[in-house]
N, C-alpha and C positions, 0 to 999 in steps of 0.2 A: 504494500500500500504506500503510495507516495506521501511525503510529508505535507501537511496542510499549509505550512509556511516555512520559509527559510530564514533562520536567525543569522543575521550578519554579526560576526564577531567584532567586538570593540577592542581598541588598544587599551592595555593596562599599564599604568605608570606607577613607579615607586617614587613617591614624593619625598619621603624621608625615612630614615631607619636609625634606631637607637638600640643600645644594649647597656645593661649594667656591667660594671666590672665583674669578673668571675671570681667567686670565692672558693677557697679550698674546703675540703671536708672538715667540718667543725671549726671553720675559720671565721673570717670577718663578717660573713653574712649568716652565720649559724642561727642568730637570734631572730632573723626576719622570716616571717611566714611566706610560703610561696604565693598566696593570693595577694599579699601586700607587695611582694617583689614584682609580680606581674602588673599590679596597679601602678607602681612607680614607673615602669617602662612606658605604659600607656599615657600616663599623665605627662611625663617628660616629652613624649612624642608630640602630643597635642599642644603643649606649651610653646613648642618651636614653630607652630603654625597657628598663630593667634587669629588670623583672618577666617579660619574655618569654623563654622557653626557646628559643634559636636552633634547636634541633632540630625545632621545630614549623614552621619555614619550609619550605614545600613545593617552592619553586623560586625561583631568582633569574633575572630577565629583565633583560638589559642591552642597550641600544642602542649601536651603533658604526657609523660610516659608512665608515671606512677599511678596517680588517681586514688591512692589508698589512704592518704593522710589528710592534711589540712586543705588540700586542693580538691577534695572528693566531690564537692557539690558544684561541678561545672565551673572550673577555675576561670574559663573565659568570661562567663557571665559575672562571677564574683569580682574579678579584677576590674572589669568595666565599671561596676557599681562603686567599688572602692576608689577608683580613679576619678569619680565624680561625673561620669557620663550620665546623660539623661536616662531615667529609668526606661524610656521607650526604646533605647538602643539594645538590641538583643546580643546574645553571646553564646558561643558554642565551643566545646573542647574536643579536640581530635587526638587520636593516638595511633601513630605509626612508629612507636618506640623511639629509637634515636633520631628519626627524621620527622618527629611530630611537629616541630616548629616549621619545617619546610613544607610539610603537608598542609599546615594551616595557611601558608602563603599560597600554595597551589590552589587550594579550595576557594580562598577569597578571590584570587585572580580569575579563576574559572567563572565564579558568580558575576564578577564585573564584566568579563568578556561576553557573557550571555545576556547581559542587560538586566540581570536581577538586582544589581546594586550599582551605585555610582561611586560610593566611597566606602572603604572598609579598613579596619585595623586587623593586622595579622601578626602573630608572634608566638611566643612560647615561654614556658617557665619550668624550672625544676629546682627543688631543694633536696638534694640527695642526703644532706645532713639530717633533715627533718623527716625523711622517709620512715614510716613507722614499722614496727613488727606486726605481723598479722597471724592470727590463730584460726585455722579452719574449724568449722563446726563439725561435730560428729554426725555420722549418717544414722545414728540411733540415739534415742533420748537418754537411756540409762542402761548399763553404767556408762559414765561419761568417758572413761578411758583417758589416754594421755596423748592428745593430738600434738603434732609437731608445730613449733612456732617458726615462722619464716621472716627474714629481713626483706623488706621491699626496696632496698637501696639499689640493687643492680642484679640483672640476670634471671635465670630460671627459678621458679618456685611453684610448688604444688603441681609438679609435672604429671601429665596424663601418662599412666603406664602403658597405654597403647601406642604412644609416640615412639618412632624409631629411636633407639638409644643413641645412635651416632648423631642424630639431629639435636640432641639436648645436652651436648657436651658444654662445659663452661666456655665463655667467650674467649678467654685467653688460650684455651686449647684449640679453638678454631683458628686463632692467629698462628699457633704453631703449625697447624695443618697447611695454612697458606704459605708459611715459610718453607715447609718441606716441598710443597708443590712447585714453587718457583726457585728453590735453592737459595733462599735469602739468609745470609749468615747473621750471626749475632753481631759481628762487627759492623755490617751495613745497617742493621737496625739501630745500633747505638749511634752511628754517625748521623743517621737521619734525625734521631731524637735531639742530638746536640745542635744540629742546624736549626731545628724548629725553635729551640730556646733562644738561640742567637738571633734569629730573624725576628722573633717576637720582642726581644729586648731592644733590638735596633729600631723596630717600629714604634715602640713606646718612646724611646729617646728622641726620635725624629718627629714626634707629634702626629704620627699617622693615624692614631686611634682617637684623636681629639674630637673629630667630627661625629663620631658615633657613640662614644662612651659617656654615659650620664651617671655621675657619682650618686651613691645611695646614703642618706643619713641613717645611721645605725644607733639605736639607743643602747647605751651601756648601763650595766647595773649600778655602776658608780661613776660619777664624773660627767654625766650628761651625754648628749649625742656626739658622735664622731662621723666624719665623712669618709666613707669607703670609696676610694677613687681609682684604684689600679688593680689589674688582674693579679691574683695572689700566687699563682703557681709558676710564673715565669722565673727561671733561674739563670740570670745572665752569667753567673760565675761557675756554672757546672762545666765539667770537663770530660774528655774521653776517658780519662783514668777513673773518674768518679762513677761514670756509667758502667764501665767494664767491671767495677768491683761489686756490682749488684748481683744477687743470686737470681737464677730463673724463678719466676713467680708461679708458674703453672705446671711445668714438668721439672721435677727435681733431677731426673736423669736425662741428660741430653737436651734439655730445654734451651731455647734461645730468646724467649720473650721475658722481659723483666718489667718491674714497675717503672723503670726509667724509659722504656720504649712503649709504654702504654699510656693512654689518657687517664688522668686522675678522676676522682669523684668530686663533684662540684655543685655549686649553687649559682643560679643566675637567671636572667630574663632578657628578652629582646622583643622589639615590636617594630612593625613597618606600617606606614600609611600608604594605602593603595587607592588609586582612583581611575576612572575613565577620563575622557577629555573634558566633559562637563564638570566633573568633580575637581579636576585639576584647575580649571578656571576659578572654582570656588575657593581654592586654597590660596590663590594669588602667588604661587611659587613655580619655579622651574623644577622639573623632576630630576632625580638622580639618574634614573634609567627606566627602561620599559621591559616588561616581561614578554618573551617571545615564544617560549615552548617549555614543556616539561616532559620527563620520561620516568616511568617506574618499571622495575624489572624484578624477577625473583629467580632463585636457584636453590640448590641443596642447602638446607639450613646450616649445616656445619661448615659451609664455605661462604657464609654471609658476607665476609669481608670483601669478596670479589664481585658482589652483586652490583656495585656502582658502575662496573665496566659497561654492561649492557644498557643500564639506565642512562648514562651519559651519551653513549653511542646513539641511543634512540632519541634523546632530547636534541642533540645536535642535528640529526637527520631531519627531525620535524622543523627545526629552525632554518634548515638549509645552510648550515655552517659546518666548518671542519676544524680539526684540532689546530691546524696552521693559522687559523684566524683568531685564536683565543688570546686575549690580553691577560686573563687570569683564570685559573681553575682552583677554586677553594674546595678541597676534598677533606672531609672530616678525618682527623687522625685518631681513630679509635685505637689503632696499634700501628707502629711503624711497619711491621710485616704486612699488614693489610693494605696500607697505602702503596708500598713498594710492589706488592702483588698486582694491584690495579695498574700501576705504571708499566709493569712488564707486559701487560696486555694492551697497552696504548702505544705502539711503536712510533706514532706520529706526534706524540705530545712532546713539547719543548719543556724539559724539567724546570726551566727558569720561570715559567708562569705558574708553577704549582705552589700554592700557599706562600705567596711572597712576604706576608707579614707574620709568618709562623702559623702553627696550627694547634689542634686540641691537646697534643702532648704537652705543649708549653702553656697555652692559654686556658685550657680546661674544657670539659665536656659536660655541662649541665643538660642532661639528656633532652628534655622537651624543648629547651631553648636553643640548642646548637644549630638546628637547621635555619631558624630565623636569623641567628647571628651570622651564619655564612652568607645568606642571601643579602643581608644588609651590608656586610663587608664587601661583597662583590659590587653592589650598587655604588657604594662610596668610592671604590677604586675606579670604576668607570667614570664617575663624575669628576674625579681628580684628573683623569686622563683627558676627558672631554669627548672621547669616542671609544668604540671598541665593543667586543663581545666577551662575556664572562659566564662561568658556570659555577653553581653551588651544588654539591653532591654529598651524600652520606651513605655509608653502609648501615644496615638495619638488622638487628637480631632476628632470628628465625628465617634468614635467607632472603632479604630484599634490599633493593637499592633505589634511591630517588634522586633526581637531578632536575635543576631548573636553569634555563638559559636566560640571561639578561643582556640587553644591548643598549647602546647610547649612540 
């Protein structure tokens, strides 16, 4: 049956993008609830566009990977209310694990492209510090028995026994499998991690994050509020020797993946303001970039780290672009082995455009926020250049990858 009407796709613009500094586990943002953290990012985003009537926002899309703690009652809606948005502005929370923040951007952009919305806020938040323990209910009332308690900070929990055992290995073991598949040595992983820290430290020193990072006031138990203003996990003074001294974190015998070549546990939030052309006029601003395509892919769950390969390939094909045209590729650094494995399957990628301001190994990986952070970082890089094409991409637990192409 033919369609009754043809919907003409609208261009989608990234007007602005902000993120909080990223806190380490039990660090500078430990006392901040995730709904408050998300609200801070939204409020800061809109404060930078005073000409926009917040009532014009058609929806708030927010990514969150946990959903079991203080963010459990739809953190997208709660963050919008706490940010002071009109009660008439809806909000929704989406979960694609590590790519939840990027999924929020994709869904918001799709709604604008279809004409459902003119203005949207998209972002994500995670407090891995405040992720609770959970206790499953028994399947019989009495006797109660002794159910197992699980931490919701990261990884598999309450695994379905019918799931293939090889699919549910720990995330770090998956990184070891990628290292084996592509022959990635411990030394290469350590060198990649060292470079990530050095690039991130240099970016901070040169003020490259000034346009996107919004400090967070944090109430201390004593002495009043302090301003949390910098990413907490960047180690400019780390060295090859220090990384080489770390023990393997996941395989005690023959392992190559360490805490130093893995992303840490983190807290943070990010938000982007997206519009169509009419919404852009309402902001009175020039956009950072526009969104041109996205791609999602899936593969064997135990090789989740390689899933961005096809996702990026698909997104670039949709956008009509090639690796040779990329000004930047921001690929989330869940593990050094995972990034190097993807790079091995992109022979046309210029390594110089990969994570030029450092990646999650140094900056941190607050799960639900990371995808939005990456998209915002790409948009700001393109705005600084004045032109070009960039990609934000992440691997996702349980074997998925997501990518977004932005252009200016």
